[in-house]
ROFI-798703 format. One line per field, with one value per atom (N, C-alpha, C, O, CB): chain; residue number from 1; x, z, y; atom name. Coordinates in steps of 0.02 Angstrom, whole numbers. Glycine has a CB too. Layout:
BEGIN
mol (A/...)
seq (NUM/...)
c1 (X/...)
c3 (Z/...)
c2 (Y/...)
atom (CA/...)
//
This chain:
BEGIN
mol (A/A/A/A/A/A/A/A/A/A/A/A/A/A/A/A/A/A/A/A/A/A/A/A/A/A/A/A/A/A/A/A/A/A/A/A/A/A/A/A/A/A/A/A/A/A/A/A/A/A/A/A/A/A/A/A/A/A/A/A/A/A/A/A/A/A/A/A/A/A/A/A/A/A/A/A/A/A/A/A/A/A/A/A/A/A/A/A/A/A/A/A/A/A/A/A/A/A/A/A/A/A/A/A/A/A/A/A/A/A/A/A/A/A/A/A/A/A/A/A/A/A/A/A/A/A/A/A/A/A/A/A/A/A/A/A/A/A/A/A/A/A/A/A/A/A/A/A/A/A/A/A/A/A/A/A/A/A/A/A/A/A/A/A/A/A/A/A/A/A/A/A/A/A/A/A/A/A/A/A/A/A/A/A/A/A/A/A/A/A/A/A/A/A/A/A/A/A/A/A/A/A/A/A/A/A/A/A/A/A/A/A/A/A/A/A/A/A/A/A/A/A/A/A/A/A/A/A/A/A/A/A/A/A/A/A/A/A/A/A/A/A/A/A/A/A/A/A/A/A/A/A/A/A/A/A/A/A/A/A/A/A/A/A/A/A/A/A/A/A/A/A/A/A/A/A/A/A/A/A/A/A/A/A/A/A/A/A/A/A/A/A/A/A/A/A/A/A/A/A/A/A/A/A/A/A/A/A/A/A/A/A/A/A/A/A/A/A/A/A/A/A/A/A/A/A/A/A/A/A/A/A/A/A/A/A/A/A/A/A/A/A/A/A/A/A/A/A/A/A/A/A/A/A/A/A/A/A/A/A/A/A/A/A/A/A/A/A/A/A/A/A/A/A/A/A/A/A/A/A/A/A/A/A/A/A/A/A/A/A/A/A/A/A/A/A/A/A/A/A/A/A/A/A/A/A/A/A/A/A/A/A/A/A/A/A/A/A/A/A/A/A/A/A/A/A/A/A/A/A/A/A/A/A/A/A/A/A/A/A/A/A/A/A/A/A/A/A/A/A/A/A/A/A/A/A/A/A/A/A/A/A/A/A/A/A/A/A/A/A/A/A/A/A/A/A/A/A/A/A/A/A/A/A/A/A/A/A/A/A/A/A/A/A/A/A/A/A/A/A/A/A/A/A/A/A/A/A/A/A/A/A/A/A/A/A/A/A/A/A/A/A/A/A/A/A/A/A/A/A/A/A/A/A/A/A/A/A/A/A/A/A/A/A/A/A/A/A/A/A/A/A/A/A/A/A/A/A/A/A/A/A/A/A/A/A/A/A/A/A/A/A/A/A/A/A/A/A/A/A/A/A/A/A/A/A/A/A/A/A/A/A/A/A/A/A/A/A/A/A/A/A/A/A/A)
seq (1/1/1/1/1/2/2/2/2/2/3/3/3/3/3/4/4/4/4/4/5/5/5/5/5/6/6/6/6/6/7/7/7/7/7/8/8/8/8/8/9/9/9/9/9/10/10/10/10/10/11/11/11/11/11/12/12/12/12/12/13/13/13/13/13/14/14/14/14/14/15/15/15/15/15/16/16/16/16/16/17/17/17/17/17/18/18/18/18/18/19/19/19/19/19/20/20/20/20/20/21/21/21/21/21/22/22/22/22/22/23/23/23/23/23/24/24/24/24/24/25/25/25/25/25/26/26/26/26/26/27/27/27/27/27/28/28/28/28/28/29/29/29/29/29/30/30/30/30/30/31/31/31/31/31/32/32/32/32/32/33/33/33/33/33/34/34/34/34/34/35/35/35/35/35/36/36/36/36/36/37/37/37/37/37/38/38/38/38/38/39/39/39/39/39/40/40/40/40/40/41/41/41/41/41/42/42/42/42/42/43/43/43/43/43/44/44/44/44/44/45/45/45/45/45/46/46/46/46/46/47/47/47/47/47/48/48/48/48/48/49/49/49/49/49/50/50/50/50/50/51/51/51/51/51/52/52/52/52/52/53/53/53/53/53/54/54/54/54/54/55/55/55/55/55/56/56/56/56/56/57/57/57/57/57/58/58/58/58/58/59/59/59/59/59/60/60/60/60/60/61/61/61/61/61/62/62/62/62/62/63/63/63/63/63/64/64/64/64/64/65/65/65/65/65/66/66/66/66/66/67/67/67/67/67/68/68/68/68/68/69/69/69/69/69/70/70/70/70/70/71/71/71/71/71/72/72/72/72/72/73/73/73/73/73/74/74/74/74/74/75/75/75/75/75/76/76/76/76/76/77/77/77/77/77/78/78/78/78/78/79/79/79/79/79/80/80/80/80/80/81/81/81/81/81/82/82/82/82/82/83/83/83/83/83/84/84/84/84/84/85/85/85/85/85/86/86/86/86/86/87/87/87/87/87/88/88/88/88/88/89/89/89/89/89/90/90/90/90/90/91/91/91/91/91/92/92/92/92/92/93/93/93/93/93/94/94/94/94/94/95/95/95/95/95/96/96/96/96/96/97/97/97/97/97/98/98/98/98/98/99/99/99/99/99/100/100/100/100/100/101/101/101/101/101/102/102/102/102/102/103/103/103/103/103/104/104/104/104/104/105/105/105/105/105/106/106/106/106/106/107/107/107/107/107/108/108/108/108/108/109/109/109/109/109/110/110/110/110/110/111/111/111/111/111/112/112/112/112/112/113/113/113/113/113/114/114/114/114/114/115/115/115/115/115/116/116/116/116/116/117/117/117/117/117/118/118/118/118/118/119/119/119/119/119/120/120/120/120/120/121/121/121/121/121)
c1 (2940/2871/2828/2839/2848/2782/2739/2686/2676/2705/2651/2598/2545/2518/2567/2529/2480/2503/2463/2467/2568/2596/2593/2581/2667/2604/2602/2531/2523/2625/2482/2413/2395/2350/2365/2429/2413/2444/2422/2435/2494/2527/2519/2541/2601/2489/2475/2495/2487/2400/2522/2538/2492/2488/2614/2456/2405/2421/2442/2335/2412/2421/2435/2423/2475/2462/2479/2532/2579/2503/2525/2572/2644/2687/2554/2659/2728/2758/2819/2733/2716/2740/2748/2793/2693/2706/2707/2752/2763/2638/2777/2820/2880/2893/2847/2915/2971/2950/2988/3007/2891/2866/2852/2865/2803/2825/2812/2878/2884/2773/2928/2994/3026/3065/3040/3008/3034/2995/3011/3033/2943/2906/2843/2810/2949/2823/2762/2702/2708/2766/2645/2583/2565/2566/2525/2548/2528/2462/2444/2582/2425/2362/2363/2368/2300/2359/2357/2289/2237/2373/2290/2227/2236/2279/2207/2195/2197/2154/2104/2172/2173/2131/2062/2054/2164/2012/1943/1894/1914/1933/1831/1779/1775/1747/1713/1802/1799/1856/1856/1803/1903/1962/1944/1971/2009/1898/1879/1849/1862/1829/1808/1778/1830/1826/1726/1880/1934/1974/1989/1980/1991/2030/1989/2015/2053/1925/1883/1880/1879/1812/1877/1877/1941/1940/1867/1998/2062/2061/2086/2121/2034/2028/1984/2000/2001/1927/1881/1913/1894/1818/1961/1997/2054/2087/2024/2065/2115/2177/2224/2135/2179/2237/2242/2194/2232/2301/2311/2353/2344/2343/2398/2439/2432/2447/2513/2410/2399/2433/2413/2323/2484/2517/2484/2470/2595/2471/2441/2473/2498/2365/2473/2504/2464/2402/2510/2500/2469/2413/2368/2520/2414/2361/2293/2242/2380/2293/2230/2201/2145/2241/2238/2216/2146/2106/2265/2129/2061/2006/1951/2053/2021/1971/1968/1919/1986/2021/2024/2017/2023/2089/2004/2000/1948/1960/1984/1891/1838/1861/1848/1776/1894/1919/1973/1975/1946/2017/2071/2041/2063/2118/1990/1957/1923/1927/1905/1891/1855/1903/1885/1818/1962/2008/2064/2106/2038/2066/2121/2134/2192/2108/2083/2092/2101/2108/2033/2100/2108/2180/2213/2058/2204/2272/2277/2328/2295/2225/2223/2154/2105/2241/2149/2204/2241/2213/2179/2303/2345/2350/2380/2417/2322/2322/2373/2368/2250/2423/2480/2491/2504/2544/2485/2500/2575/2615/2472/2595/2665/2681/2646/2682/2731/2751/2773/2805/2808/2756/2771/2833/2840/2713/2879/2941/2934/2975/2965/2883/2876/2933/2962/2809/2950/3002/2971/2911/3052/3012/2987/2947/2955/2946/2904/2868/2818/2808/2831/2788/2740/2775/2750/2705/2834/2872/2896/2895/2931/2919/2943/2887/2897/2975/2827/2770/2750/2734/2710/2752/2735/2783/2762/2735/2849/2899/2894/2902/2969/2881/2875/2816/2821/2866/2760/2702/2717/2702/2642/2748/2766/2813/2805/2799/2862/2911/2876/2891/2964/2829/2794/2750/2748/2751/2716/2673/2714/2696/2632/2769/2811/2843/2847/2865/2865/2895/2844/2860/2921/2782/2729/2715/2705/2664/2715/2699/2754/2739/2686/2817/2872/2911/2951/2919/2898/2931/3002/3038/2931/3022/3090/3088/3046/3141/3135/3139/3184/3244/3165/3156/3195/3219/3263/3156/3190/3210/3260/3279/3149/3281/3321/3379/3388/3348/3418/3476/3473/3523/3538/3416/3414/3391/3399/3370/3364/3338/3357/3348/3263/3384/3401/3339/3345/3435/3280/3218/3201/3156/3161/3235/3219/3249/3230/3242/3296/3328/3274/3236/3382/3271/3223/3153/3108/3221/3141/3074/3060/3100/3068/3002/2977/3031/3061/2914/3041/3090/3056/3089/3132)
c3 (2397/2402/2412/2379/2340/2456/2470/2415/2375/2539/2414/2365/2372/2322/2372/2433/2444/2414/2385/2517/2420/2390/2315/2282/2413/2287/2215/2189/2134/2194/2228/2207/2209/2173/2250/2251/2258/2203/2192/2324/2169/2114/2051/2049/2130/2000/1938/1879/1881/1933/1828/1765/1712/1702/1745/1678/1630/1562/1556/1654/1509/1442/1390/1401/1442/1334/1279/1300/1337/1218/1277/1295/1283/1325/1256/1224/1208/1253/1260/1136/1283/1327/1399/1434/1325/1422/1492/1507/1566/1515/1456/1467/1514/1558/1400/1505/1551/1624/1669/1530/1636/1705/1734/1792/1707/1692/1714/1729/1779/1660/1687/1697/1762/1793/1638/1782/1844/1905/1962/1841/1894/1949/1968/2018/2008/1929/1945/1915/1865/1919/1945/1917/1856/1858/1970/1802/1741/1716/1729/1686/1681/1650/1579/1568/1691/1531/1461/1446/1460/1414/1417/1404/1341/1339/1464/1291/1229/1238/1274/1169/1204/1206/1180/1130/1165/1214/1192/1247/1303/1169/1231/1279/1342/1392/1246/1341/1400/1450/1505/1379/1431/1473/1542/1592/1438/1545/1609/1656/1716/1598/1630/1672/1700/1758/1632/1660/1683/1739/1790/1625/1728/1778/1842/1897/1750/1835/1894/1934/1996/1874/1901/1936/1976/2032/1886/1946/1982/2044/2097/1935/2037/2094/2148/2207/2072/2127/2174/2211/2267/2138/2177/2208/2254/2283/2154/2259/2306/2275/2311/2349/2209/2176/2199/2195/2098/2224/2249/2202/2200/2316/2164/2116/2050/2045/2138/1999/1934/1880/1866/1920/1850/1793/1731/1726/1794/1683/1620/1561/1567/1621/1504/1444/1418/1424/1390/1390/1368/1318/1313/1338/1280/1231/1264/1229/1186/1329/1366/1394/1420/1422/1390/1420/1399/1442/1401/1334/1315/1347/1360/1240/1361/1388/1464/1494/1364/1495/1569/1596/1657/1593/1553/1575/1630/1678/1515/1623/1674/1741/1793/1652/1742/1805/1835/1895/1794/1792/1817/1849/1902/1759/1818/1846/1913/1960/1797/1916/1977/2037/2093/1965/2024/2079/2088/2133/2068/2047/2048/2116/2135/1999/2153/2218/2276/2333/2231/2263/2316/2317/2264/2307/2375/2378/2345/2315/2450/2350/2316/2287/2317/2365/2232/2192/2156/2141/2142/2142/2104/2033/2023/2138/1985/1915/1877/1873/1883/1849/1818/1746/1736/1860/1697/1629/1619/1643/1579/1583/1567/1498/1450/1571/1491/1424/1382/1407/1428/1318/1274/1232/1178/1228/1255/1219/1162/1116/1192/1166/1115/1119/1173/1121/1064/1064/1059/1045/1006/1071/1067/1127/1181/1005/1119/1176/1206/1267/1155/1166/1194/1242/1296/1138/1222/1265/1328/1383/1228/1320/1377/1426/1487/1354/1400/1444/1482/1541/1404/1448/1481/1538/1592/1431/1524/1576/1632/1691/1546/1615/1667/1713/1774/1635/1684/1724/1769/1829/1679/1741/1781/1837/1894/1736/1821/1871/1928/1987/1839/1911/1962/2006/2067/1929/1976/2015/2063/2121/1968/2038/2081/2136/2193/2039/2120/2171/2225/2284/2139/2205/2254/2298/2358/2219/2267/2304/2352/2408/2256/2332/2374/2410/2454/2332/2391/2426/2402/2435/2498/2347/2321/2245/2216/2352/2213/2140/2119/2109/2111/2113/2098/2025/2009/2114/1982/1912/1896/1838/1868/1946/1937/1888/1844/2002/1894/1851/1811/1780/1892/1810/1779/1707/1674/1818/1681/1613/1574/1599/1613/1514/1474/1458/1445/1409/1458/1444/1501/1493/1433/1558/1616/1613/1651/1678/1568/1564/1551/1503/1509/1595/1587/1609/1603/1517/1636/1658/1726/1752/1662/1753/1816/1871/1879/1839/1906/1960/2027/2079/1958)
c2 (245/265/202/152/305/206/149/143/189/155/86/77/131/155/8/151/204/269/306/213/283/344/341/392/354/282/274/287/314/203/270/280/354/376/240/393/463/506/563/488/480/516/475/417/531/504/468/512/573/448/481/515/487/426/505/532/512/542/599/536/501/528/475/416/578/499/454/404/421/494/344/289/308/297/226/337/353/406/411/375/447/500/477/501/559/431/412/352/337/397/318/260/275/235/234/331/344/350/331/408/376/382/313/300/426/269/200/165/129/160/176/146/171/135/161/232/260/236/254/336/195/166/202/185/162/253/289/254/218/361/264/237/278/340/237/245/279/252/194/272/295/275/302/362/302/256/277/306/276/217/366/402/444/488/446/431/469/532/531/427/586/646/630/595/703/657/646/663/677/575/660/681/638/660/681/577/533/548/520/461/589/602/629/606/651/676/705/654/655/762/608/557/510/490/517/492/447/482/451/428/545/582/592/586/650/608/617/552/554/639/495/431/421/397/372/440/436/481/461/456/540/586/556/557/655/528/496/437/421/473/405/348/371/329/303/436/461/491/509/407/497/528/601/639/524/620/688/731/792/686/700/736/699/639/741/734/703/745/801/695/715/746/720/660/731/764/742/776/832/755/742/769/829/831/714/877/939/929/971/984/875/864/851/851/806/839/829/894/894/779/948/1012/1032/1049/1067/1030/1051/1008/1032/1049/946/900/901/879/829/927/929/1000/1010/899/1048/1118/1128/1165/1163/1096/1103/1076/1108/1067/1019/990/1035/1047/919/1060/1104/1166/1187/1124/1195/1254/1237/1276/1282/1179/1159/1151/1170/1094/1123/1108/1159/1151/1040/1210/1258/1289/1299/1313/1306/1340/1291/1313/1385/1227/1177/1151/1147/1118/1132/1105/1036/1020/1100/996/931/921/943/873/889/863/920/972/811/907/953/925/871/962/960/937/978/1039/945/944/978/953/894/967/998/978/970/1010/1028/918/906/933/915/830/975/998/938/892/1051/940/884/895/865/871/936/946/996/996/882/1038/1089/1139/1148/1126/1169/1219/1289/1296/1207/1339/1408/1427/1398/1417/1477/1505/1456/1457/1567/1412/1363/1316/1301/1323/1291/1246/1282/1254/1217/1343/1382/1396/1393/1447/1412/1424/1361/1365/1450/1304/1241/1225/1206/1184/1233/1220/1271/1254/1221/1335/1386/1371/1379/1456/1348/1330/1271/1272/1315/1219/1160/1180/1157/1107/1221/1243/1280/1269/1288/1325/1364/1319/1329/1418/1271/1226/1184/1177/1180/1156/1114/1156/1134/1079/1216/1260/1276/1276/1325/1290/1305/1244/1250/1327/1184/1123/1102/1081/1067/1108/1083/1138/1124/1042/1201/1256/1269/1307/1243/1239/1249/1243/1209/1198/1277/1275/1217/1227/1343/1158/1099/1096/1057/1037/1137/1139/1195/1204/1148/1231/1292/1283/1324/1315/1230/1221/1157/1138/1222/1123/1057/1056/1005/1014/1109/1108/1170/1225/1100/1162/1220/1261/1321/1198/1230/1267/1315/1357/1219/1309/1349/1419/1463/1314/1431/1496/1549/1544/1498/1598/1652/1635/1677/1673/1576/1556/1587/1625/1479/1571/1599/1595/1542/1562/1647/1649/1642/1642/1713)
atom (N/CA/C/O/CB/N/CA/C/O/CB/N/CA/C/O/CB/N/CA/C/O/CB/N/CA/C/O/CB/N/CA/C/O/CB/N/CA/C/O/CB/N/CA/C/O/CB/N/CA/C/O/CB/N/CA/C/O/CB/N/CA/C/O/CB/N/CA/C/O/CB/N/CA/C/O/CB/N/CA/C/O/CB/N/CA/C/O/CB/N/CA/C/O/CB/N/CA/C/O/CB/N/CA/C/O/CB/N/CA/C/O/CB/N/CA/C/O/CB/N/CA/C/O/CB/N/CA/C/O/CB/N/CA/C/O/CB/N/CA/C/O/CB/N/CA/C/O/CB/N/CA/C/O/CB/N/CA/C/O/CB/N/CA/C/O/CB/N/CA/C/O/CB/N/CA/C/O/CB/N/CA/C/O/CB/N/CA/C/O/CB/N/CA/C/O/CB/N/CA/C/O/CB/N/CA/C/O/CB/N/CA/C/O/CB/N/CA/C/O/CB/N/CA/C/O/CB/N/CA/C/O/CB/N/CA/C/O/CB/N/CA/C/O/CB/N/CA/C/O/CB/N/CA/C/O/CB/N/CA/C/O/CB/N/CA/C/O/CB/N/CA/C/O/CB/N/CA/C/O/CB/N/CA/C/O/CB/N/CA/C/O/CB/N/CA/C/O/CB/N/CA/C/O/CB/N/CA/C/O/CB/N/CA/C/O/CB/N/CA/C/O/CB/N/CA/C/O/CB/N/CA/C/O/CB/N/CA/C/O/CB/N/CA/C/O/CB/N/CA/C/O/CB/N/CA/C/O/CB/N/CA/C/O/CB/N/CA/C/O/CB/N/CA/C/O/CB/N/CA/C/O/CB/N/CA/C/O/CB/N/CA/C/O/CB/N/CA/C/O/CB/N/CA/C/O/CB/N/CA/C/O/CB/N/CA/C/O/CB/N/CA/C/O/CB/N/CA/C/O/CB/N/CA/C/O/CB/N/CA/C/O/CB/N/CA/C/O/CB/N/CA/C/O/CB/N/CA/C/O/CB/N/CA/C/O/CB/N/CA/C/O/CB/N/CA/C/O/CB/N/CA/C/O/CB/N/CA/C/O/CB/N/CA/C/O/CB/N/CA/C/O/CB/N/CA/C/O/CB/N/CA/C/O/CB/N/CA/C/O/CB/N/CA/C/O/CB/N/CA/C/O/CB/N/CA/C/O/CB/N/CA/C/O/CB/N/CA/C/O/CB/N/CA/C/O/CB/N/CA/C/O/CB/N/CA/C/O/CB/N/CA/C/O/CB/N/CA/C/O/CB/N/CA/C/O/CB/N/CA/C/O/CB/N/CA/C/O/CB/N/CA/C/O/CB/N/CA/C/O/CB/N/CA/C/O/CB/N/CA/C/O/CB/N/CA/C/O/CB/N/CA/C/O/CB/N/CA/C/O/CB/N/CA/C/O/CB/N/CA/C/O/CB/N/CA/C/O/CB/N/CA/C/O/CB/N/CA/C/O/CB/N/CA/C/O/CB/N/CA/C/O/CB/N/CA/C/O/CB/N/CA/C/O/CB/N/CA/C/O/CB/N/CA/C/O/CB/N/CA/C/O/CB/N/CA/C/O/CB/N/CA/C/O/CB)
//
């Protein structure tokens, strides 16, 4: 991926959660839950970010942005499940799976995660 591509895909959230994404070479931005979260994410969008993954703990603070951009193809704002178990974790993975399937046209998580059993088809 070129540097321009790296700028278009960003992972935002708690440091302990986003470290693996940084290690994989993705651009990351450490962001604690709070009222300033929406402004930071909006700035990333204004700078050209097209796909933004964020930790689930930011959902309450980014709900307005998610609603604003929901019907647009970009930016694509995707909450990342934080490893919760039970129905909350399954719902998070099902949502992520559906968003990625819609974006790429294929179910790339179909056989890769035990949490996917019974999720969105």
